[in-house]
C-alpha positions as CSV (number, residue, x, y, z in Angstrom):
1,M,50.5,97.9,56.0
2,K,47.5,97.4,62.2
3,S,45.9,100.2,63.9
4,S,42.6,101.8,64.9
5,S,42.0,105.4,63.9
6,T,45.2,106.7,65.3
7,G,47.6,103.8,65.2
8,R,48.6,104.4,68.8
9,P,50.4,101.6,70.6
10,G,48.3,99.3,72.7
11,R,45.2,99.6,70.6
12,R,43.9,96.5,69.0
13,P,44.1,97.1,65.2
14,E,40.8,97.5,63.4
15,T,42.0,98.5,60.0
16,C,44.7,95.8,59.4
17,R,44.3,93.2,56.7
18,A,42.6,90.9,59.2
19,R,39.7,93.3,59.6
20,A,39.3,94.6,56.0
21,G,35.9,93.1,55.4
22,K,35.5,90.2,53.1
23,K,38.3,91.2,50.9
24,R,42.0,90.7,51.4
25,W,44.2,93.7,51.1
26,P,47.8,93.6,49.9
27,A,50.8,95.1,51.5
28,C,51.3,98.8,51.9
29,S,54.9,99.3,51.5
30,I,56.3,101.9,53.9
31,E,59.7,100.6,53.3
32,P,62.2,103.2,51.9
33,T,60.2,105.4,49.6
34,G,63.0,105.9,47.1
35,P,63.9,103.5,44.3
36,T,64.3,100.5,46.6
37,A,60.7,100.5,47.7
38,S,59.0,97.1,47.4
39,I,56.9,96.5,44.3
40,L,55.2,93.2,45.0
41,P,53.0,92.8,48.1
42,G,55.3,92.1,51.1
43,L,58.4,91.6,48.9
44,A,60.6,93.7,51.1
45,H,59.3,92.5,54.4
46,N,54.8,96.9,50.8
47,R,53.4,90.5,60.2
48,L,49.3,85.5,64.4
49,T,51.4,83.7,66.8
50,P,55.1,83.3,66.0
51,A,55.8,80.0,64.3
52,P,57.4,77.4,66.4
53,F,61.0,77.3,65.1
54,S,64.4,78.5,65.9
55,D,65.3,82.2,65.7
56,T,68.1,81.1,63.3
57,L,67.4,81.2,59.6
58,T,66.4,77.6,58.9
59,F,63.9,76.1,56.5
60,L,61.6,73.5,57.9
61,H,61.8,70.2,56.1
62,P,58.5,68.9,54.8
63,T,58.6,66.0,57.3
64,Q,58.9,68.5,60.1
65,R,55.8,70.3,58.9
66,K,53.9,67.0,58.8
67,N,54.5,66.6,62.5
68,M,52.7,69.9,63.3
69,T,49.1,69.8,64.5
70,T,47.3,71.4,61.6
71,A,47.8,72.6,58.1
72,L,47.2,76.1,59.4
73,D,50.1,75.7,61.8
74,Q,52.3,74.5,58.9
75,L,51.2,77.4,56.8
76,K,52.0,79.9,59.6
77,A,55.5,78.3,60.0
78,R,56.2,78.7,56.3
79,L,54.9,82.2,56.2
80,G,57.2,83.0,59.1
81,E,60.2,81.9,57.2
82,I,59.3,83.9,54.2
83,H,58.6,86.9,56.4
84,D,62.1,86.6,58.0
85,L,63.7,86.6,54.6
86,R,61.8,89.7,53.5
87,R,62.5,91.6,56.6
88,A,66.2,90.8,56.4
89,N,66.1,92.2,52.9
90,A,64.3,95.3,54.2
91,L,67.1,95.7,56.8
92,L,69.6,95.7,54.0
93,G,67.6,98.5,52.3
94,W,67.5,100.6,55.5
95,D,71.3,100.2,56.0
96,Q,72.0,101.2,52.4
97,Q,70.1,104.5,52.9
98,T,71.5,105.3,56.3
99,Y,75.0,103.9,57.1
100,M,76.4,101.8,54.3
101,P,79.5,103.2,52.6
102,P,79.1,104.0,48.9
103,G,81.4,101.3,47.9
104,G,78.9,98.6,49.0
105,S,76.2,99.7,46.5
106,A,76.8,97.1,43.8
107,S,77.2,94.1,46.2
108,R,74.1,95.3,48.2
109,A,72.0,95.2,45.0
110,E,73.0,91.6,44.4
111,Q,72.4,90.7,48.0
112,S,68.9,92.2,47.8
113,A,68.2,90.4,44.5
114,T,69.3,87.1,45.9
115,L,67.1,87.4,49.1
116,G,64.1,88.7,47.1
117,K,64.4,85.7,44.7
118,I,64.7,83.1,47.4
119,A,61.7,84.5,49.3
120,H,59.6,84.7,46.1
121,E,60.4,81.1,45.1
122,L,59.6,79.8,48.6
123,F,56.3,81.7,48.7
124,T,55.2,80.6,45.2
125,A,56.3,77.0,45.5
126,D,53.6,74.3,45.0
127,E,53.9,73.3,48.7
128,T,52.7,76.8,49.7
129,G,49.6,76.3,47.5
130,R,48.9,72.9,49.0
131,L,49.1,74.3,52.5
132,I,46.8,77.1,51.6
133,D,44.2,74.7,50.2
134,A,44.5,72.4,53.3
135,A,44.2,75.3,55.7
136,A,41.2,76.7,53.9
137,L,39.3,73.4,54.6
138,E,40.2,73.7,58.3
139,V,38.9,77.3,58.6
140,E,35.9,77.1,56.2
141,R,33.4,76.8,59.2
142,L,34.9,79.8,61.0
143,D,33.6,83.3,60.8
144,P,35.0,84.7,57.6
145,D,36.3,87.7,59.5
146,S,38.2,85.5,62.1
147,D,41.9,85.9,62.2
148,E,42.4,82.4,60.9
149,A,40.1,82.7,58.0
150,R,41.5,86.1,57.0
151,L,45.1,84.8,57.2
152,V,44.2,82.1,54.7
153,G,42.3,84.5,52.5
154,V,45.1,87.1,52.5
155,T,47.7,84.5,51.8
156,R,45.7,82.9,49.0
157,R,45.3,86.2,47.1
158,D,49.0,87.0,47.6
159,Y,50.0,83.6,46.4
160,H,48.0,83.6,43.2
161,K,49.2,87.1,42.4
162,A,52.9,86.3,43.1
163,R,52.7,83.1,41.0
164,K,52.2,85.2,37.9
165,V,55.5,87.0,38.3
166,P,58.8,85.2,37.3
167,A,61.4,84.9,40.1
168,E,64.0,86.4,37.7
169,L,61.8,89.5,37.3
170,V,61.6,89.9,41.1
171,A,65.4,89.6,41.3
172,E,65.9,92.1,38.5
173,I,63.6,94.7,40.1
174,A,65.5,94.4,43.4
175,R,68.8,94.6,41.6
176,V,68.1,97.6,39.5
177,T,66.4,99.6,42.2
178,G,69.2,98.7,44.6
179,Q,71.7,100.1,42.1
180,A,69.6,103.2,41.4
181,V,69.3,104.4,45.0
182,D,72.9,105.6,45.4
183,V,73.0,107.0,41.9
184,W,69.8,108.9,42.6
185,A,71.1,110.3,45.9
186,E,74.3,111.5,44.2
187,A,72.4,113.1,41.3
188,R,70.1,114.8,43.8
189,A,73.0,116.2,45.7
190,Q,74.5,117.7,42.5
191,S,71.1,118.8,41.1
192,V,71.8,116.9,37.8
193,W,69.4,114.6,36.0
194,E,71.5,112.7,33.5
195,P,73.2,110.1,35.8
196,F,69.8,108.9,37.1
197,A,67.9,108.9,33.8
198,P,69.0,105.5,32.5
199,Y,68.1,103.9,35.8
200,L,64.6,105.5,35.8
201,E,64.1,104.2,32.3
202,K,65.0,100.7,33.4
203,I,62.7,100.9,36.4
204,V,59.8,102.1,34.2
205,D,60.5,99.2,31.8
206,L,60.6,96.7,34.7
207,N,57.3,98.0,36.0
208,R,55.7,97.6,32.5
209,R,57.0,94.0,32.5
210,L,55.5,93.5,36.0
211,A,52.1,94.9,34.9
212,D,52.2,92.5,31.9
213,A,52.9,89.6,34.2
214,L,50.2,90.5,36.6
215,G,47.7,91.2,33.9
216,Y,45.2,94.1,33.6
217,G,42.0,95.1,31.8
218,D,41.7,98.6,30.3
219,K,44.7,100.3,31.8
220,M,48.2,99.0,32.4
221,Y,48.4,101.1,35.6
222,D,45.5,99.1,37.0
223,A,47.9,96.2,37.7
224,L,50.3,98.6,39.5
225,L,47.7,100.6,41.4
226,D,46.4,97.4,42.9
227,Q,49.7,97.1,44.8
228,F,48.9,100.3,46.7
229,E,45.1,100.6,46.7
230,P,43.7,97.1,46.4
231,D,41.0,96.6,43.7
232,M,41.0,100.3,42.7
233,K,41.1,101.1,39.0
234,T,42.7,104.0,37.2
235,A,39.3,105.2,36.1
236,E,38.2,105.6,39.8
237,V,41.3,107.7,40.6
238,Q,40.7,109.8,37.6
239,A,37.1,110.5,38.7
240,V,38.4,111.6,42.1
241,F,41.0,113.9,40.5
242,D,38.4,115.3,38.0
243,A,36.1,116.2,40.9
244,L,38.9,117.9,42.9
245,K,40.6,119.7,40.0
246,P,38.2,122.8,39.7
247,E,38.2,123.4,43.4
248,L,41.9,123.0,43.8
249,I,42.7,125.4,40.9
250,D,40.5,128.0,42.5
251,L,42.1,127.4,45.9
252,V,45.6,127.8,44.5
253,R,44.6,131.1,42.8
254,Q,43.3,132.4,46.1
255,I,46.5,131.5,47.9
256,A,48.7,133.0,45.1
257,A,46.8,136.3,45.3
258,R,47.6,136.5,49.0
259,A,51.2,135.3,48.8
260,D,52.7,138.7,49.7
261,T,50.6,139.1,52.8
262,N,52.3,136.2,54.7
263,S,56.0,135.7,55.1
264,D,57.7,132.4,55.8
265,E,61.0,134.1,56.5
266,V,61.1,132.7,60.0
267,L,61.4,129.2,58.6
268,H,64.5,130.1,56.6
269,R,66.7,131.4,59.3
270,E,69.7,129.5,60.6
271,Y,68.8,126.8,63.0
272,D,71.2,124.6,64.9
273,E,70.9,121.0,63.4
274,Q,71.1,119.2,66.8
275,K,68.4,121.5,68.3
276,Q,66.2,120.7,65.3
277,W,66.8,117.0,65.8
278,D,66.2,117.1,69.5
279,F,63.0,119.2,69.1
280,G,61.6,116.6,66.6
281,L,62.3,113.8,69.0
282,E,60.6,115.6,71.8
283,V,57.5,116.1,69.7
284,I,57.2,112.5,68.5
285,T,57.8,111.3,72.1
286,R,54.7,113.2,73.1
287,Y,52.9,111.8,70.1
288,G,53.5,108.3,71.5
289,F,56.4,107.0,69.4
290,D,58.0,104.1,71.4
291,F,61.8,104.4,71.3
292,K,62.1,101.0,72.9
293,R,60.5,99.7,69.7
294,G,61.9,102.2,67.2
295,R,64.6,104.7,66.4
296,Q,65.3,107.7,64.1
297,D,68.3,108.2,61.8
298,K,69.2,110.5,58.9
299,S,68.8,109.7,55.2
300,V,68.6,111.6,52.0
301,H,64.9,111.3,51.9
302,P,62.7,110.5,54.9
303,F,61.1,107.0,55.1
304,T,59.7,104.5,57.5
305,T,60.5,100.8,57.6
306,S,59.5,98.0,59.8
307,F,61.4,94.8,60.5
308,A,59.1,93.7,63.3
309,I,56.3,95.2,65.4
310,G,59.0,95.8,68.0
311,D,61.5,97.3,65.5
312,V,60.0,100.2,63.5
313,R,62.5,102.8,62.2
314,I,62.1,106.2,60.7
315,T,64.5,108.7,59.1
316,T,64.5,112.4,58.3
317,R,66.8,115.0,56.9
318,V,68.0,118.2,58.5
319,D,68.6,121.6,56.7
320,R,70.4,124.1,58.8
321,H,68.8,127.0,56.8
322,F,65.2,125.6,56.6
323,L,63.2,124.5,59.6
324,S,60.5,122.6,57.8
325,P,62.2,119.4,56.4
326,A,63.5,118.0,59.7
327,L,60.4,118.8,61.8
328,F,57.6,117.9,59.4
329,G,59.5,115.0,57.9
330,T,59.9,113.6,61.5
331,L,56.2,114.2,62.2
332,H,55.1,112.5,59.0
333,E,57.2,109.4,59.4
334,C,56.2,109.2,63.0
335,G,52.6,108.9,61.8
336,H,53.6,105.9,59.7
337,A,55.5,104.4,62.6
338,L,52.6,104.8,65.1
339,Y,50.5,102.8,62.6
340,E,53.2,100.1,62.6
341,Q,53.8,100.1,66.3
342,G,50.0,99.9,66.9
343,I,49.7,96.5,65.2
344,D,48.4,93.7,67.4
345,P,51.5,91.6,68.3
346,A,49.4,88.4,67.6
347,Y,49.8,89.1,63.9
348,E,53.6,89.2,64.0
349,R,55.4,87.3,61.1
350,T,52.2,86.9,59.1
351,P,50.6,88.9,56.2
352,L,47.9,90.1,58.5
353,A,50.2,92.8,59.9
354,D,50.6,94.5,56.5
355,G,48.9,97.8,55.8
356,T,45.3,98.0,54.6
357,S,46.3,100.3,51.8
358,L,48.8,103.1,51.1
359,G,45.9,105.6,51.4
360,M,45.2,104.4,54.9
361,H,48.9,104.6,55.8
362,E,49.2,108.1,54.4
363,S,46.1,109.2,56.2
364,Q,47.9,108.5,59.5
365,S,51.2,110.1,58.5
366,R,49.5,113.2,57.2
367,M,47.1,113.4,60.2
368,W,50.0,113.7,62.6
369,E,52.0,116.0,60.3
370,N,49.3,118.4,59.1
371,L,46.1,118.1,61.2
372,V,48.1,118.0,64.4
373,G,51.6,119.4,63.6
374,R,50.3,122.5,61.7
375,S,47.4,123.3,64.1
376,R,47.2,126.3,66.3
377,P,46.9,124.3,69.6
378,F,50.1,122.4,68.6
379,W,52.1,125.6,68.2
380,N,50.5,127.3,71.2
381,F,52.0,124.4,73.2
382,F,55.4,124.0,71.4
383,F,56.3,127.5,70.2
384,P,57.4,128.7,73.7
385,K,59.9,125.9,73.8
């Protein structure tokens, strides 16, 4: 995880999880795209009416929930608490990749593991299951595509999936990926592989354990692919790649044959970093990015993360001797952010505000980056500036 075809603010979402047909679609994590990205649906926040409780982090006692009007109200309140924990964890991840001093890495990994475990245990508790079942009875006569029915269906699928995964595994995934992100950044800066290798090995092993816990049929990757493209199987992806491969090979050969006829020298001149930054901000302002509900910062690798519909953050990197990374990184992440900022506020603090799929999310980011940002009309307008 929201938006219509463009994800522009103010449009009622038509491709969010509430409108994804009869099926429920798990979260599209557009949290940090490096090693700290969420693995389980919604773990790092991978969004109906705000639940009636204090803005402070408090857990409603079961007797308080009983005083609420319906089981659906009680379920929304519980999901709101879980949402808050996950978004707080996402904020820790954003801070780690933007402003946190290197010395905080080890402690931050433990903090992330603790919050991830607490949120997972709260979500997978028996009480959550009872609330889902009770709410399902309340909405069974409603249109299956109504917001209320979709919320229950979405939550039920997430719940049964999450119940398969031990809380300790969730914590370990958060811990190891949290440790890995700064090691990866340092290794990248030095162009060396060895320091990061053992962390990648651990991450691969943890993902194998996650796949085993979730269960799969023919291919282990089916269990992991479902986190990003719901219900899709590895064989389906392979069929798509097999169909594209011959055409892509031919296209690459044609491009290579003409490589000397076009020069990209203009992209590799020296460009003032602040001017690159300001130009990117000017473009995404015209795209419709709402700076009252978002901001941009620098990071080693660009990413988009959302802590609320009113707080969507993007990052980019700037290379003084290469124009492309800052500009196209900003345009790409702005596409993700427009998707997030375009979510109906009524879905805040519920699973309905998560992305339909990673493919849908990437369609928006790449549309603004490539179909718009690399088009002739775009440059006819912006090049004189």
